[in-house]
N, C-alpha and C positions, 0 to 999 in steps of 0.2 A: 425546540426548533432551532434556537440560536446555538445551542450546544452541538447539534447535528451539523450545522453549517460550519462551525469552527472546527469540528472534527474532520470534515472533508478538506478544509483549507490546510489543516495540519498534515493530513495524509498526503495531500498534493505536494507539500514541500519537504516531506520526510525522506531522508536518505538512509539506506541500510547502514547501521552503525558498526557492523563487524562482519567477518567472514570473507568468503571469496568475492562477494559482490559489494563489499564495503564502499560507500560513497555513491552508489547508484540509487536513483529514486526508487522507492518501493514499487510504484506503479510500473516501472520499467524492468523489474526483476523478471528473469525468464520464467515462463509458466511452469516448467518442470521443477524449478526450485520451490516455487510457492506450493505446488502439489505435494512435493516431498515434505514440506513443513505441515501441510494439511494432514498427511498420514502420520507423521512423527509427533505432531503436537506443536502448535504455535507457542512462542514465548509468552510468558506471563506479562500482564500489564498492557499499557497503551500500545506498545509495538506489536504485540500479539493480536490485539484487536484490529490494528491497522492492517496487518498482514492478512488476517482473515477477511477483511473487507476487500483487499486487493484480489484475493482468491475469487470472491464473488463477482467482482468487476471483470476479471479475466474470463471466468466461466461464462459470463453473459456477453462478452465482447464490448464492454463499456469503458475500457481504459481511457479512451479519448475524452470522456467527461472529466476525469481527474486531471488529465494533461491540460485541458482548457482552463480549469480552475487554477492550476499552477501558473499558467501564462498570465492570468488575470491578477494574481496576488503575489507575483515576484518581481 
């Protein structure tokens, strides 16, 4: 439970480390970009897991939950 909480906090604060959208919060990446990664394959490691979760949040229209967490923890 604690690890899930910290994972969400980390996701809320994580910015894209490379590419066209470098420096943009993961949760604010354009949906088409996340879908492209979904089809291509997410990166390995924590970043890939975070991007996969962003995909799920965007798919279900729940991005504001992560934005609220970012507000509360930054």
